[in-house]
C-alpha angles and dihedrals in degrees: 000000000000091000091053090048092050092048089058096043104037097070090056091047091049091051091048090052090062094054092091092089102269129088134208090249117074111240096012115112114240094244091055092047090051091051091051093044094050092046091048092052093047095046093048090051092046092050091048092051097044099252117153108257134143104218092188091055092048091051092047092049092047092056093043091049090055091050092049088055090057102264117148112254094245091052092044088055088059087066088058092049091049088051092049094049094046093046094049096044094047091046089057091052092047092051087066093053108073094178096047095105093051099043109026113019110118108152109129124223087234091059092049090050090053090053092048089051092052097254113137125172116237 
């Protein structure tokens, strides 16, 4: 029970911990890290629970969004790498939680559609 609770709460706590202005990726602004981190968590959960999501498209749009906002291409690519790392690490954790989709999954189809359309909240 506590493990399931922590799995649901820890991602939010980890995101909040980055709000101080630095990210866990050198050279990537905290806001961009948070976008990539949140998208990575949501996509990993959606994939685990069988929701329709194109992770490659989300990653592409995340990097392109950073470029549109004036980020240098090499820095924008760090958003993509942060997304990849978050997605893969969270997917490994979710694989060990057989009841996650029943008890904790809360990513809306509308949110996934926003990601796939290149719309990421700040």
